[in-house]
Structure formats: C-alpha cells, structure tokens
N, C-alpha and C positions, 0 to 999 in steps of 0.2 A: 357519562363523563361528568366529573365534578366541575363545579363552576370555576374553581381556581385553575384547574388543568386546562379548561377551555379558554380562559382568559390568557394563560401563558401561551397557549397555541396561537391565539390571535396576535399576541405581541410578537411572537417569533415570525409569523407571516408578515407582519408590518415591517419588521426589521429586514427580512429577506427582500422585500419589495424595495426598501430604501437602499440596500446594498446593491441590488440589481440596477437601479436607476442611477447609482453613483452619488446619492445624497449623503451616504455615510460609508465608512470603510469597515470591512469585516474585522473583528477582533483577532481572529486567528486565520492564517493562511498557510496551507501545507503545499509545498512544492516538491516534486520528485522528478528527476530526469530519467526518462524511460531508457536511455542508453546505458545508465548505470547498471541495470540488471544484466544486460548482455556483456558489459565490461567485466563484471564480477565473474560470470560464467566463463568467459574467455580466459581470464587470468588464471582460473583453476584448470584450464585445458579440458573442459567437459563439454560433451554434446548437450543439446537441449534436453534429451531424454535422461541423461545421467544427472544433470543438475536438477531437473524437476523431481526425479526420484530422491535425490539427496535431501532436498528441502521439503518433500512431501506434498507437492502440488501436481496437478495434471500438466501435461505438455501444452495443452490449449491455454491454460492460465499463464504459464511462463511465456508463451508466444504473445499473448495479449499484453503482458507487461512490457516485453521487449519491443513490441511494435507500437506502444503508446496508446492502445485502445482501452486499456485499464491501467489502474495504478495500484501497487501494493499498499495496503493500509495496515495500521495497528500491528498485530502480532507478525504478519507477513513481512512488514517493513523491518521490524526488529530482527526477525530471523535472517533476512538478507544482510543486514549489517553484521550480524555474528558470522554468517557464512563468509562474508568478505574478509573479516579479520582473523577468523579461526575456523576454517572448514572442518578441521578434525573434531572440534567440539560438537558441531552439528551432526556429524556422522556418528559420533559416540552416543549422543543423546537420542537420536531418532532411529538408529539402526543397530543398537546393542543387543 
C-alpha cells in the first residue's frame, strides 16, 4: 500500500472514531424508511414474489428490506424510486 493511501486510511479511521464518539457529525447521512418498500409494493398490488421479480432481486432481499434488516442502497434505491413512480418503465427496461 502506498504511504498516501495508508495515511488517508488512518485519517478515515480517526474520523469514524470521532463520529462514533459524538465529537463530530458525519458529513453525509442516508436515511431510508423500510416501510416504504412494502408501501410501494402494496400500491402496485403485487406479492413479494412478483415485486422481487419485477425489480430483479431475490425474495430474501426484498424481505430484508421490508423488515428493516437491510437497506437498499445506490442503484437499488434509485430503481425503487422509479418503480414507485413509473412501474411500467421498470417492466419495459428489465423484462423486454
């Protein structure tokens, strides 16, 4: 590992320690309500199996999101937002 990369890593660890102890606040905070996933699915009148298939994830993943054990991130979160507003677009894109 390069010295600069190692120094950056140590800085990150120090920042994480300060955030954890409450000495500083994180610069970014991501929040997601786990109920939102089941609300999207229920508004579309889909079973867990149907919705999981529509968005291309396993039923286990969907259940983890709905029950709050895991949180959708990045592309999955974006896909859920599109599925909420335009499910036809998701179906056309992923199942054409």
